[in-house]
PyMOL commands that place a pseudoatom at each C-alpha (Angstrom):
pseudoatom trace, name=CA, resn=UNK, resi=1, chain=A, elem=C, hetatm=0, pos=[0.000, 0.000, 0.000]
pseudoatom trace, name=CA, resn=UNK, resi=2, chain=A, elem=C, hetatm=0, pos=[1.667, 3.275, -1.099]
pseudoatom trace, name=CA, resn=UNK, resi=3, chain=A, elem=C, hetatm=0, pos=[2.137, 5.940, 1.555]
pseudoatom trace, name=CA, resn=UNK, resi=4, chain=A, elem=C, hetatm=0, pos=[2.656, 9.662, 0.898]
pseudoatom trace, name=CA, resn=UNK, resi=5, chain=A, elem=C, hetatm=0, pos=[3.240, 12.642, 3.163]
pseudoatom trace, name=CA, resn=UNK, resi=6, chain=A, elem=C, hetatm=0, pos=[0.300, 14.767, 4.226]
pseudoatom trace, name=CA, resn=UNK, resi=7, chain=A, elem=C, hetatm=0, pos=[0.952, 18.513, 3.987]
pseudoatom trace, name=CA, resn=UNK, resi=8, chain=A, elem=C, hetatm=0, pos=[-0.831, 21.574, 5.292]
pseudoatom trace, name=CA, resn=UNK, resi=9, chain=A, elem=C, hetatm=0, pos=[-1.199, 24.868, 3.419]
pseudoatom trace, name=CA, resn=UNK, resi=10, chain=A, elem=C, hetatm=0, pos=[2.037, 26.125, 4.983]
pseudoatom trace, name=CA, resn=UNK, resi=11, chain=A, elem=C, hetatm=0, pos=[3.980, 23.331, 3.324]
pseudoatom trace, name=CA, resn=UNK, resi=12, chain=A, elem=C, hetatm=0, pos=[4.635, 21.468, 6.589]
pseudoatom trace, name=CA, resn=UNK, resi=13, chain=A, elem=C, hetatm=0, pos=[4.364, 17.692, 6.825]
pseudoatom trace, name=CA, resn=UNK, resi=14, chain=A, elem=C, hetatm=0, pos=[1.642, 16.972, 9.380]
pseudoatom trace, name=CA, resn=UNK, resi=15, chain=A, elem=C, hetatm=0, pos=[1.472, 13.204, 8.915]
pseudoatom trace, name=CA, resn=UNK, resi=16, chain=A, elem=C, hetatm=0, pos=[1.098, 10.622, 6.202]
pseudoatom trace, name=CA, resn=UNK, resi=17, chain=A, elem=C, hetatm=0, pos=[-1.735, 8.954, 4.354]
pseudoatom trace, name=CA, resn=UNK, resi=18, chain=A, elem=C, hetatm=0, pos=[-2.111, 5.426, 2.990]
pseudoatom trace, name=CA, resn=UNK, resi=19, chain=A, elem=C, hetatm=0, pos=[-3.407, 5.157, -0.560]
pseudoatom trace, name=CA, resn=UNK, resi=20, chain=A, elem=C, hetatm=0, pos=[-5.311, 2.203, -1.982]
pseudoatom trace, name=CA, resn=UNK, resi=21, chain=A, elem=C, hetatm=0, pos=[-3.237, -0.205, -4.043]
pseudoatom trace, name=CA, resn=UNK, resi=22, chain=A, elem=C, hetatm=0, pos=[-6.071, -0.758, -6.513]
pseudoatom trace, name=CA, resn=UNK, resi=23, chain=A, elem=C, hetatm=0, pos=[-5.983, 2.918, -7.554]
pseudoatom trace, name=CA, resn=UNK, resi=24, chain=A, elem=C, hetatm=0, pos=[-2.619, 4.431, -6.651]
pseudoatom trace, name=CA, resn=UNK, resi=25, chain=A, elem=C, hetatm=0, pos=[-0.398, 1.345, -6.539]
pseudoatom trace, name=CA, resn=UNK, resi=26, chain=A, elem=C, hetatm=0, pos=[-0.808, -0.217, -9.964]
pseudoatom trace, name=CA, resn=UNK, resi=27, chain=A, elem=C, hetatm=0, pos=[1.889, -0.861, -12.520]
pseudoatom trace, name=CA, resn=UNK, resi=28, chain=A, elem=C, hetatm=0, pos=[1.110, 1.942, -15.020]
pseudoatom trace, name=CA, resn=UNK, resi=29, chain=A, elem=C, hetatm=0, pos=[-0.218, 0.645, -18.330]
pseudoatom trace, name=CA, resn=UNK, resi=30, chain=A, elem=C, hetatm=0, pos=[1.362, 3.012, -20.852]
pseudoatom trace, name=CA, resn=UNK, resi=31, chain=A, elem=C, hetatm=0, pos=[-0.581, 1.631, -23.821]
pseudoatom trace, name=CA, resn=UNK, resi=32, chain=A, elem=C, hetatm=0, pos=[-3.946, 2.163, -22.156]
pseudoatom trace, name=CA, resn=UNK, resi=33, chain=A, elem=C, hetatm=0, pos=[-2.989, 5.699, -21.089]
pseudoatom trace, name=CA, resn=UNK, resi=34, chain=A, elem=C, hetatm=0, pos=[-1.978, 6.433, -24.679]
pseudoatom trace, name=CA, resn=UNK, resi=35, chain=A, elem=C, hetatm=0, pos=[-5.357, 5.195, -25.933]
pseudoatom trace, name=CA, resn=UNK, resi=36, chain=A, elem=C, hetatm=0, pos=[-7.194, 7.391, -23.422]
pseudoatom trace, name=CA, resn=UNK, resi=37, chain=A, elem=C, hetatm=0, pos=[-5.200, 10.520, -24.316]
pseudoatom trace, name=CA, resn=UNK, resi=38, chain=A, elem=C, hetatm=0, pos=[-5.754, 10.007, -28.060]
pseudoatom trace, name=CA, resn=UNK, resi=39, chain=A, elem=C, hetatm=0, pos=[-9.471, 9.538, -27.428]
pseudoatom trace, name=CA, resn=UNK, resi=40, chain=A, elem=C, hetatm=0, pos=[-9.698, 12.731, -25.388]
pseudoatom trace, name=CA, resn=UNK, resi=41, chain=A, elem=C, hetatm=0, pos=[-7.793, 14.797, -27.956]
pseudoatom trace, name=CA, resn=UNK, resi=42, chain=A, elem=C, hetatm=0, pos=[-9.905, 13.409, -30.797]
pseudoatom trace, name=CA, resn=UNK, resi=43, chain=A, elem=C, hetatm=0, pos=[-13.136, 14.242, -28.956]
pseudoatom trace, name=CA, resn=UNK, resi=44, chain=A, elem=C, hetatm=0, pos=[-11.928, 17.832, -28.499]
pseudoatom trace, name=CA, resn=UNK, resi=45, chain=A, elem=C, hetatm=0, pos=[-11.550, 18.385, -32.247]
pseudoatom trace, name=CA, resn=UNK, resi=46, chain=A, elem=C, hetatm=0, pos=[-14.184, 20.669, -33.751]
pseudoatom trace, name=CA, resn=UNK, resi=47, chain=A, elem=C, hetatm=0, pos=[-14.116, 19.020, -37.161]
pseudoatom trace, name=CA, resn=UNK, resi=48, chain=A, elem=C, hetatm=0, pos=[-15.192, 22.244, -38.931]
pseudoatom trace, name=CA, resn=UNK, resi=49, chain=A, elem=C, hetatm=0, pos=[-12.534, 22.186, -41.683]
pseudoatom trace, name=CA, resn=UNK, resi=50, chain=A, elem=C, hetatm=0, pos=[-14.023, 22.354, -45.170]
pseudoatom trace, name=CA, resn=UNK, resi=51, chain=A, elem=C, hetatm=0, pos=[-12.809, 22.635, -48.765]
pseudoatom trace, name=CA, resn=UNK, resi=52, chain=A, elem=C, hetatm=0, pos=[-14.877, 23.448, -51.862]
pseudoatom trace, name=CA, resn=UNK, resi=53, chain=A, elem=C, hetatm=0, pos=[-15.445, 20.907, -54.592]
pseudoatom trace, name=CA, resn=UNK, resi=54, chain=A, elem=C, hetatm=0, pos=[-15.755, 21.717, -58.286]
pseudoatom trace, name=CA, resn=UNK, resi=55, chain=A, elem=C, hetatm=0, pos=[-19.499, 22.259, -57.926]
pseudoatom trace, name=CA, resn=UNK, resi=56, chain=A, elem=C, hetatm=0, pos=[-19.060, 24.699, -55.032]
pseudoatom trace, name=CA, resn=UNK, resi=57, chain=A, elem=C, hetatm=0, pos=[-16.345, 26.971, -56.456]
pseudoatom trace, name=CA, resn=UNK, resi=58, chain=A, elem=C, hetatm=0, pos=[-17.578, 30.263, -57.923]
pseudoatom trace, name=CA, resn=UNK, resi=59, chain=A, elem=C, hetatm=0, pos=[-17.340, 30.636, -61.729]
pseudoatom trace, name=CA, resn=UNK, resi=60, chain=A, elem=C, hetatm=0, pos=[-16.532, 28.207, -64.516]
pseudoatom trace, name=CA, resn=UNK, resi=61, chain=A, elem=C, hetatm=0, pos=[-19.963, 28.157, -66.088]
pseudoatom trace, name=CA, resn=UNK, resi=62, chain=A, elem=C, hetatm=0, pos=[-18.744, 28.075, -69.662]
pseudoatom trace, name=CA, resn=UNK, resi=63, chain=A, elem=C, hetatm=0, pos=[-16.483, 25.718, -71.556]
pseudoatom trace, name=CA, resn=UNK, resi=64, chain=A, elem=C, hetatm=0, pos=[-13.136, 27.582, -71.907]
pseudoatom trace, name=CA, resn=UNK, resi=65, chain=A, elem=C, hetatm=0, pos=[-12.587, 26.557, -75.547]
pseudoatom trace, name=CA, resn=UNK, resi=66, chain=A, elem=C, hetatm=0, pos=[-14.100, 24.245, -78.099]
pseudoatom trace, name=CA, resn=UNK, resi=67, chain=A, elem=C, hetatm=0, pos=[-13.581, 20.535, -77.810]
pseudoatom trace, name=CA, resn=UNK, resi=68, chain=A, elem=C, hetatm=0, pos=[-11.551, 19.932, -80.982]
pseudoatom trace, name=CA, resn=UNK, resi=69, chain=A, elem=C, hetatm=0, pos=[-9.212, 21.733, -83.305]
pseudoatom trace, name=CA, resn=UNK, resi=70, chain=A, elem=C, hetatm=0, pos=[-7.272, 23.985, -80.930]
pseudoatom trace, name=CA, resn=UNK, resi=71, chain=A, elem=C, hetatm=0, pos=[-4.359, 21.638, -80.320]
pseudoatom trace, name=CA, resn=UNK, resi=72, chain=A, elem=C, hetatm=0, pos=[-4.842, 21.988, -76.604]
pseudoatom trace, name=CA, resn=UNK, resi=73, chain=A, elem=C, hetatm=0, pos=[-6.150, 19.430, -74.148]
pseudoatom trace, name=CA, resn=UNK, resi=74, chain=A, elem=C, hetatm=0, pos=[-9.903, 19.303, -73.885]
pseudoatom trace, name=CA, resn=UNK, resi=75, chain=A, elem=C, hetatm=0, pos=[-11.354, 21.226, -70.939]
pseudoatom trace, name=CA, resn=UNK, resi=76, chain=A, elem=C, hetatm=0, pos=[-14.862, 21.438, -69.631]
pseudoatom trace, name=CA, resn=UNK, resi=77, chain=A, elem=C, hetatm=0, pos=[-14.523, 24.074, -66.917]
pseudoatom trace, name=CA, resn=UNK, resi=78, chain=A, elem=C, hetatm=0, pos=[-11.911, 26.462, -65.573]
pseudoatom trace, name=CA, resn=UNK, resi=79, chain=A, elem=C, hetatm=0, pos=[-12.951, 25.373, -62.079]
pseudoatom trace, name=CA, resn=UNK, resi=80, chain=A, elem=C, hetatm=0, pos=[-11.801, 21.771, -62.514]
pseudoatom trace, name=CA, resn=UNK, resi=81, chain=A, elem=C, hetatm=0, pos=[-9.224, 20.552, -60.013]
pseudoatom trace, name=CA, resn=UNK, resi=82, chain=A, elem=C, hetatm=0, pos=[-6.225, 21.039, -62.316]
pseudoatom trace, name=CA, resn=UNK, resi=83, chain=A, elem=C, hetatm=0, pos=[-6.907, 24.782, -62.725]
pseudoatom trace, name=CA, resn=UNK, resi=84, chain=A, elem=C, hetatm=0, pos=[-5.769, 27.557, -60.400]
pseudoatom trace, name=CA, resn=UNK, resi=85, chain=A, elem=C, hetatm=0, pos=[-8.737, 28.530, -58.219]
pseudoatom trace, name=CA, resn=UNK, resi=86, chain=A, elem=C, hetatm=0, pos=[-10.336, 25.229, -59.173]
pseudoatom trace, name=CA, resn=UNK, resi=87, chain=A, elem=C, hetatm=0, pos=[-12.153, 22.852, -56.828]
pseudoatom trace, name=CA, resn=UNK, resi=88, chain=A, elem=C, hetatm=0, pos=[-10.418, 20.490, -54.425]
pseudoatom trace, name=CA, resn=UNK, resi=89, chain=A, elem=C, hetatm=0, pos=[-10.664, 16.755, -55.024]
pseudoatom trace, name=CA, resn=UNK, resi=90, chain=A, elem=C, hetatm=0, pos=[-11.237, 14.553, -51.944]
pseudoatom trace, name=CA, resn=UNK, resi=91, chain=A, elem=C, hetatm=0, pos=[-10.576, 17.445, -49.540]
pseudoatom trace, name=CA, resn=UNK, resi=92, chain=A, elem=C, hetatm=0, pos=[-11.725, 17.502, -45.911]
pseudoatom trace, name=CA, resn=UNK, resi=93, chain=A, elem=C, hetatm=0, pos=[-15.362, 18.168, -45.108]
pseudoatom trace, name=CA, resn=UNK, resi=94, chain=A, elem=C, hetatm=0, pos=[-16.996, 18.880, -41.731]
pseudoatom trace, name=CA, resn=UNK, resi=95, chain=A, elem=C, hetatm=0, pos=[-17.262, 15.713, -39.684]
pseudoatom trace, name=CA, resn=UNK, resi=96, chain=A, elem=C, hetatm=0, pos=[-17.147, 14.466, -36.122]
pseudoatom trace, name=CA, resn=UNK, resi=97, chain=A, elem=C, hetatm=0, pos=[-13.957, 12.857, -34.841]
pseudoatom trace, name=CA, resn=UNK, resi=98, chain=A, elem=C, hetatm=0, pos=[-15.673, 11.632, -31.688]
pseudoatom trace, name=CA, resn=UNK, resi=99, chain=A, elem=C, hetatm=0, pos=[-15.456, 7.989, -30.684]
pseudoatom trace, name=CA, resn=UNK, resi=100, chain=A, elem=C, hetatm=0, pos=[-15.798, 6.084, -27.429]
pseudoatom trace, name=CA, resn=UNK, resi=101, chain=A, elem=C, hetatm=0, pos=[-13.561, 3.637, -25.632]
pseudoatom trace, name=CA, resn=UNK, resi=102, chain=A, elem=C, hetatm=0, pos=[-14.718, 0.962, -23.160]
pseudoatom trace, name=CA, resn=UNK, resi=103, chain=A, elem=C, hetatm=0, pos=[-15.386, 2.154, -19.616]
pseudoatom trace, name=CA, resn=UNK, resi=104, chain=A, elem=C, hetatm=0, pos=[-12.967, -0.397, -18.194]
pseudoatom trace, name=CA, resn=UNK, resi=105, chain=A, elem=C, hetatm=0, pos=[-10.194, 0.888, -20.441]
pseudoatom trace, name=CA, resn=UNK, resi=106, chain=A, elem=C, hetatm=0, pos=[-10.905, 4.482, -19.429]
pseudoatom trace, name=CA, resn=UNK, resi=107, chain=A, elem=C, hetatm=0, pos=[-10.922, 3.562, -15.741]
pseudoatom trace, name=CA, resn=UNK, resi=108, chain=A, elem=C, hetatm=0, pos=[-7.686, 1.568, -16.002]
pseudoatom trace, name=CA, resn=UNK, resi=109, chain=A, elem=C, hetatm=0, pos=[-6.042, 4.492, -17.803]
pseudoatom trace, name=CA, resn=UNK, resi=110, chain=A, elem=C, hetatm=0, pos=[-7.031, 6.896, -15.021]
pseudoatom trace, name=CA, resn=UNK, resi=111, chain=A, elem=C, hetatm=0, pos=[-5.750, 4.533, -12.320]
pseudoatom trace, name=CA, resn=UNK, resi=112, chain=A, elem=C, hetatm=0, pos=[-2.506, 4.066, -14.247]
pseudoatom trace, name=CA, resn=UNK, resi=113, chain=A, elem=C, hetatm=0, pos=[-2.041, 7.832, -14.527]
pseudoatom trace, name=CA, resn=UNK, resi=114, chain=A, elem=C, hetatm=0, pos=[-2.587, 8.323, -10.790]
pseudoatom trace, name=CA, resn=UNK, resi=115, chain=A, elem=C, hetatm=0, pos=[-0.269, 5.424, -9.984]
pseudoatom trace, name=CA, resn=UNK, resi=116, chain=A, elem=C, hetatm=0, pos=[2.445, 6.876, -12.214]
pseudoatom trace, name=CA, resn=UNK, resi=117, chain=A, elem=C, hetatm=0, pos=[2.271, 10.154, -10.301]
pseudoatom trace, name=CA, resn=UNK, resi=118, chain=A, elem=C, hetatm=0, pos=[2.637, 8.345, -6.978]
pseudoatom trace, name=CA, resn=UNK, resi=119, chain=A, elem=C, hetatm=0, pos=[5.529, 6.185, -8.160]
pseudoatom trace, name=CA, resn=UNK, resi=120, chain=A, elem=C, hetatm=0, pos=[7.252, 9.242, -9.653]
pseudoatom trace, name=CA, resn=UNK, resi=121, chain=A, elem=C, hetatm=0, pos=[6.932, 11.258, -6.404]
pseudoatom trace, name=CA, resn=UNK, resi=122, chain=A, elem=C, hetatm=0, pos=[4.754, 13.766, -8.261]
pseudoatom trace, name=CA, resn=UNK, resi=123, chain=A, elem=C, hetatm=0, pos=[1.675, 13.323, -6.071]
pseudoatom trace, name=CA, resn=UNK, resi=124, chain=A, elem=C, hetatm=0, pos=[1.058, 15.651, -3.116]
pseudoatom trace, name=CA, resn=UNK, resi=125, chain=A, elem=C, hetatm=0, pos=[-1.814, 15.354, -0.636]
pseudoatom trace, name=CA, resn=UNK, resi=126, chain=A, elem=C, hetatm=0, pos=[-2.856, 18.395, 1.379]
pseudoatom trace, name=CA, resn=UNK, resi=127, chain=A, elem=C, hetatm=0, pos=[-5.076, 18.152, 4.453]
pseudoatom trace, name=CA, resn=UNK, resi=128, chain=A, elem=C, hetatm=0, pos=[-7.324, 21.009, 3.332]
pseudoatom trace, name=CA, resn=UNK, resi=129, chain=A, elem=C, hetatm=0, pos=[-7.334, 23.883, 0.860]
pseudoatom trace, name=CA, resn=UNK, resi=130, chain=A, elem=C, hetatm=0, pos=[-9.488, 26.810, 1.942]
pseudoatom trace, name=CA, resn=UNK, resi=131, chain=A, elem=C, hetatm=0, pos=[-9.328, 30.575, 1.479]
pseudoatom trace, name=CA, resn=UNK, resi=132, chain=A, elem=C, hetatm=0, pos=[-11.506, 33.408, 2.749]
pseudoatom trace, name=CA, resn=UNK, resi=133, chain=A, elem=C, hetatm=0, pos=[-11.378, 35.491, -0.415]
pseudoatom trace, name=CA, resn=UNK, resi=134, chain=A, elem=C, hetatm=0, pos=[-10.290, 35.300, -4.035]
pseudoatom trace, name=CA, resn=UNK, resi=135, chain=A, elem=C, hetatm=0, pos=[-6.574, 36.090, -3.874]
pseudoatom trace, name=CA, resn=UNK, resi=136, chain=A, elem=C, hetatm=0, pos=[-4.210, 34.907, -6.595]
pseudoatom trace, name=CA, resn=UNK, resi=137, chain=A, elem=C, hetatm=0, pos=[-1.255, 36.138, -4.537]
pseudoatom trace, name=CA, resn=UNK, resi=138, chain=A, elem=C, hetatm=0, pos=[-2.298, 33.942, -1.612]
pseudoatom trace, name=CA, resn=UNK, resi=139, chain=A, elem=C, hetatm=0, pos=[-2.638, 30.905, -3.881]
pseudoatom trace, name=CA, resn=UNK, resi=140, chain=A, elem=C, hetatm=0, pos=[0.833, 31.561, -5.285]
pseudoatom trace, name=CA, resn=UNK, resi=141, chain=A, elem=C, hetatm=0, pos=[2.106, 31.685, -1.699]
pseudoatom trace, name=CA, resn=UNK, resi=142, chain=A, elem=C, hetatm=0, pos=[0.521, 28.309, -0.929]
pseudoatom trace, name=CA, resn=UNK, resi=143, chain=A, elem=C, hetatm=0, pos=[2.140, 26.754, -3.996]
pseudoatom trace, name=CA, resn=UNK, resi=144, chain=A, elem=C, hetatm=0, pos=[5.487, 28.268, -3.067]
pseudoatom trace, name=CA, resn=UNK, resi=145, chain=A, elem=C, hetatm=0, pos=[5.150, 26.829, 0.446]
pseudoatom trace, name=CA, resn=UNK, resi=146, chain=A, elem=C, hetatm=0, pos=[4.554, 23.416, -1.125]
pseudoatom trace, name=CA, resn=UNK, resi=147, chain=A, elem=C, hetatm=0, pos=[7.673, 24.027, -3.277]
pseudoatom trace, name=CA, resn=UNK, resi=148, chain=A, elem=C, hetatm=0, pos=[5.652, 23.689, -6.451]
pseudoatom trace, name=CA, resn=UNK, resi=149, chain=A, elem=C, hetatm=0, pos=[7.411, 25.744, -9.103]
pseudoatom trace, name=CA, resn=UNK, resi=150, chain=A, elem=C, hetatm=0, pos=[6.281, 23.776, -12.157]
pseudoatom trace, name=CA, resn=UNK, resi=151, chain=A, elem=C, hetatm=0, pos=[2.878, 23.123, -13.669]
pseudoatom trace, name=CA, resn=UNK, resi=152, chain=A, elem=C, hetatm=0, pos=[0.376, 21.697, -11.205]
pseudoatom trace, name=CA, resn=UNK, resi=153, chain=A, elem=C, hetatm=0, pos=[-3.056, 20.090, -11.289]
pseudoatom trace, name=CA, resn=UNK, resi=154, chain=A, elem=C, hetatm=0, pos=[-5.151, 20.804, -8.188]
pseudoatom trace, name=CA, resn=UNK, resi=155, chain=A, elem=C, hetatm=0, pos=[-7.870, 18.210, -7.564]
pseudoatom trace, name=CA, resn=UNK, resi=156, chain=A, elem=C, hetatm=0, pos=[-10.759, 19.270, -5.311]
pseudoatom trace, name=CA, resn=UNK, resi=157, chain=A, elem=C, hetatm=0, pos=[-13.455, 17.099, -3.763]
pseudoatom trace, name=CA, resn=UNK, resi=158, chain=A, elem=C, hetatm=0, pos=[-16.211, 19.624, -4.492]
pseudoatom trace, name=CA, resn=UNK, resi=159, chain=A, elem=C, hetatm=0, pos=[-16.754, 22.892, -6.289]
pseudoatom trace, name=CA, resn=UNK, resi=160, chain=A, elem=C, hetatm=0, pos=[-14.980, 25.846, -4.673]
pseudoatom trace, name=CA, resn=UNK, resi=161, chain=A, elem=C, hetatm=0, pos=[-15.227, 29.094, -6.654]
pseudoatom trace, name=CA, resn=UNK, resi=162, chain=A, elem=C, hetatm=0, pos=[-12.730, 30.885, -4.413]
pseudoatom trace, name=CA, resn=UNK, resi=163, chain=A, elem=C, hetatm=0, pos=[-9.976, 28.323, -5.025]
pseudoatom trace, name=CA, resn=UNK, resi=164, chain=A, elem=C, hetatm=0, pos=[-10.756, 27.985, -8.720]
pseudoatom trace, name=CA, resn=UNK, resi=165, chain=A, elem=C, hetatm=0, pos=[-10.770, 31.743, -9.365]
pseudoatom trace, name=CA, resn=UNK, resi=166, chain=A, elem=C, hetatm=0, pos=[-7.649, 32.269, -7.264]
pseudoatom trace, name=CA, resn=UNK, resi=167, chain=A, elem=C, hetatm=0, pos=[-5.716, 29.715, -9.309]
pseudoatom trace, name=CA, resn=UNK, resi=168, chain=A, elem=C, hetatm=0, pos=[-7.016, 30.292, -12.831]
pseudoatom trace, name=CA, resn=UNK, resi=169, chain=A, elem=C, hetatm=0, pos=[-4.627, 33.177, -13.632]
pseudoatom trace, name=CA, resn=UNK, resi=170, chain=A, elem=C, hetatm=0, pos=[-1.512, 31.306, -12.506]
pseudoatom trace, name=CA, resn=UNK, resi=171, chain=A, elem=C, hetatm=0, pos=[0.384, 29.992, -15.545]
pseudoatom trace, name=CA, resn=UNK, resi=172, chain=A, elem=C, hetatm=0, pos=[0.553, 26.198, -15.631]
pseudoatom trace, name=CA, resn=UNK, resi=173, chain=A, elem=C, hetatm=0, pos=[-1.960, 25.692, -12.807]
pseudoatom trace, name=CA, resn=UNK, resi=174, chain=A, elem=C, hetatm=0, pos=[-5.382, 24.116, -13.321]
pseudoatom trace, name=CA, resn=UNK, resi=175, chain=A, elem=C, hetatm=0, pos=[-8.095, 23.088, -10.877]
pseudoatom trace, name=CA, resn=UNK, resi=176, chain=A, elem=C, hetatm=0, pos=[-10.435, 20.158, -11.495]
pseudoatom trace, name=CA, resn=UNK, resi=177, chain=A, elem=C, hetatm=0, pos=[-13.008, 18.234, -9.505]
pseudoatom trace, name=CA, resn=UNK, resi=178, chain=A, elem=C, hetatm=0, pos=[-12.882, 14.523, -8.736]
pseudoatom trace, name=CA, resn=UNK, resi=179, chain=A, elem=C, hetatm=0, pos=[-15.637, 13.829, -11.261]
pseudoatom trace, name=CA, resn=UNK, resi=180, chain=A, elem=C, hetatm=0, pos=[-13.799, 15.723, -14.039]
pseudoatom trace, name=CA, resn=UNK, resi=181, chain=A, elem=C, hetatm=0, pos=[-10.238, 14.421, -13.657]
pseudoatom trace, name=CA, resn=UNK, resi=182, chain=A, elem=C, hetatm=0, pos=[-8.824, 12.840, -16.775]
pseudoatom trace, name=CA, resn=UNK, resi=183, chain=A, elem=C, hetatm=0, pos=[-5.646, 11.181, -17.993]
pseudoatom trace, name=CA, resn=UNK, resi=184, chain=A, elem=C, hetatm=0, pos=[-4.603, 14.065, -20.255]
pseudoatom trace, name=CA, resn=UNK, resi=185, chain=A, elem=C, hetatm=0, pos=[-4.618, 16.672, -17.469]
pseudoatom trace, name=CA, resn=UNK, resi=186, chain=A, elem=C, hetatm=0, pos=[-2.860, 14.347, -15.019]
pseudoatom trace, name=CA, resn=UNK, resi=187, chain=A, elem=C, hetatm=0, pos=[-0.054, 13.542, -17.445]
pseudoatom trace, name=CA, resn=UNK, resi=188, chain=A, elem=C, hetatm=0, pos=[0.245, 17.103, -18.759]
pseudoatom trace, name=CA, resn=UNK, resi=189, chain=A, elem=C, hetatm=0, pos=[1.042, 18.660, -15.369]
pseudoatom trace, name=CA, resn=UNK, resi=190, chain=A, elem=C, hetatm=0, pos=[4.246, 17.958, -13.462]
pseudoatom trace, name=CA, resn=UNK, resi=191, chain=A, elem=C, hetatm=0, pos=[2.583, 17.860, -10.041]
pseudoatom trace, name=CA, resn=UNK, resi=192, chain=A, elem=C, hetatm=0, pos=[-0.773, 16.514, -8.941]
pseudoatom trace, name=CA, resn=UNK, resi=193, chain=A, elem=C, hetatm=0, pos=[-2.013, 18.165, -5.737]
pseudoatom trace, name=CA, resn=UNK, resi=194, chain=A, elem=C, hetatm=0, pos=[-5.040, 16.502, -4.151]
pseudoatom trace, name=CA, resn=UNK, resi=195, chain=A, elem=C, hetatm=0, pos=[-6.896, 17.418, -1.013]
pseudoatom trace, name=CA, resn=UNK, resi=196, chain=A, elem=C, hetatm=0, pos=[-7.444, 14.713, 1.572]
pseudoatom trace, name=CA, resn=UNK, resi=197, chain=A, elem=C, hetatm=0, pos=[-11.181, 14.768, 0.852]
pseudoatom trace, name=CA, resn=UNK, resi=198, chain=A, elem=C, hetatm=0, pos=[-10.502, 14.400, -2.877]
pseudoatom trace, name=CA, resn=UNK, resi=199, chain=A, elem=C, hetatm=0, pos=[-8.370, 11.311, -2.247]
pseudoatom trace, name=CA, resn=UNK, resi=200, chain=A, elem=C, hetatm=0, pos=[-11.163, 9.769, -0.165]
pseudoatom trace, name=CA, resn=UNK, resi=201, chain=A, elem=C, hetatm=0, pos=[-13.697, 10.531, -2.888]
pseudoatom trace, name=CA, resn=UNK, resi=202, chain=A, elem=C, hetatm=0, pos=[-11.473, 9.061, -5.623]
pseudoatom trace, name=CA, resn=UNK, resi=203, chain=A, elem=C, hetatm=0, pos=[-11.043, 5.881, -3.583]
pseudoatom trace, name=CA, resn=UNK, resi=204, chain=A, elem=C, hetatm=0, pos=[-14.784, 5.717, -3.039]
pseudoatom trace, name=CA, resn=UNK, resi=205, chain=A, elem=C, hetatm=0, pos=[-15.683, 6.203, -6.736]
pseudoatom trace, name=CA, resn=UNK, resi=206, chain=A, elem=C, hetatm=0, pos=[-12.929, 4.286, -8.514]
pseudoatom trace, name=CA, resn=UNK, resi=207, chain=A, elem=C, hetatm=0, pos=[-12.356, 1.410, -6.102]
for i in range(1, 207): cmd.bond("trace and resi %d" % i, "trace and resi %d" % (i + 1))
show_as sticks, trace
zoom trace
């Protein structure tokens, strides 16, 4: 059973916390994490790219020259694909890139990502994270106390507008809830900071 230090907002170690093997102690499955990240990036694509075919390009309503006798190749329209400003053949059209992966694969990928953070000493658990007012400077101070100078993902047990708004202007810092954590965000950020309540909720949901 993996064990990590428990910090307070001042950056002091106030104890330790045992994490469940079934979530935080797995051997990370790199292939499954790769599948989950590709799926998430594909689902984010808008798919609005579009090119015009020969029938959609403006102009070209008349045959440029007669069929025979000119010595030139026969042409039917100056908007055919071989002409400048002509239509595009087999170009992209608006479509959805969305696809789904099995729930078990998605869950295993999330557990693998969390386990990789624990095994890489990139997981930090804080006893509580609370502020009286929206203060970006105070949030920066908390991160400095935790010696977090790189990108960080803050995982909260429940919605907290004060914490979210205090952290949203800090470069490289993102806050998410337990029910919105994903493999891409976990792997993208160098540090994963979870509150004690968030850890308990993750162990309750993903056990």
